[in-house]
C-alpha positions in Angstrom: 19.6 68.6 -33.5 19.9 70.5 -36.7 17.4 73.3 -37.1 14.8 73.3 -39.9 15.1 69.6 -41.0 12.6 67.9 -38.6 8.9 67.8 -39.2 6.5 69.5 -36.8 5.3 67.2 -34.1 2.1 68.7 -32.9 -1.0 67.5 -31.0 -3.4 65.5 -33.2 -7.0 64.4 -32.7 -7.8 60.9 -33.9 -11.5 60.4 -34.5 -13.1 57.0 -34.9 -16.2 56.3 -36.9 -18.0 55.4 -33.7 -17.5 58.9 -32.4 -14.6 58.3 -29.9 -11.8 60.8 -30.0 -8.2 60.4 -28.9 -5.6 63.1 -28.3 -2.0 62.2 -29.3 1.0 63.7 -31.0 1.7 63.2 -34.6 3.6 64.8 -37.5 0.6 63.9 -39.7 -2.0 66.0 -38.0 -5.6 65.1 -37.2 -7.2 62.1 -39.0 -10.0 59.6 -38.7 -10.0 55.8 -38.4 -12.7 53.2 -39.0 -12.4 51.2 -35.8 -10.8 51.7 -32.4 -10.6 49.8 -29.1 -14.1 51.1 -28.1 -15.8 49.6 -31.1 -13.6 46.8 -32.4 -15.2 43.4 -31.9 -12.1 41.8 -30.5 -11.9 44.4 -27.6 -15.7 44.6 -27.0 -16.2 40.8 -26.8 -19.0 40.9 -29.5 -17.1 38.9 -32.1 -19.3 37.5 -34.9 -18.8 33.8 -35.7 -18.8 33.3 -39.4 -21.3 30.8 -40.7 -18.9 28.2 -42.0 -21.0 25.4 -40.9 -23.4 26.0 -43.7 -20.7 25.8 -46.2 -19.3 22.6 -44.7 -22.7 21.0 -44.7 -23.2 22.0 -48.3 -19.9 20.4 -49.2 -20.8 17.2 -47.3 -24.2 17.0 -49.0 -22.6 17.4 -52.4 -20.2 14.6 -52.0 -22.0 12.2 -49.6 -23.1 9.8 -52.3 -19.8 9.5 -54.0 -17.4 6.8 -52.9 -14.4 7.8 -50.8 -11.5 8.9 -53.0 -8.9 6.3 -52.7 -5.3 7.1 -53.8 -2.0 5.4 -53.7 -0.1 2.5 -55.1 -2.5 -0.2 -53.9 -5.5 1.4 -55.7 -3.5 1.7 -58.9 -2.5 -2.0 -58.6 -6.1 -3.0 -57.9 -7.3 -1.1 -61.0 -4.6 -2.8 -63.2 -5.6 -6.2 -61.8 -9.3 -5.5 -62.6 -8.4 -4.5 -66.1 -6.2 -7.5 -66.6 -9.0 -9.8 -65.3 -11.5 -8.1 -67.6 -9.2 -8.5 -70.6 -8.6 -12.2 -69.8 -12.3 -12.9 -69.5 -12.9 -11.1 -72.8 -10.1 -13.1 -74.4 -11.5 -16.5 -73.2 -14.9 -16.0 -74.7 
């Protein structure tokens, strides 16, 4: 190895917001983190389930009275046929 070109690789203390500390080696030095394996919900088993059911229910409530959206070729043909029938009945009168 060439002398003088490599960074110092000293011991570092990683401190979590929950108070846990870890000793490791780093060229960065000591620093803090927001979550660690002691307090992260995935590792602790205390995962919060997001309340998406409320949003889904609100969506369903908003659109429950509206007819189902129909798309495609058959719907377009049915609309054209209805317009043609309406035009014929208006022309006959």
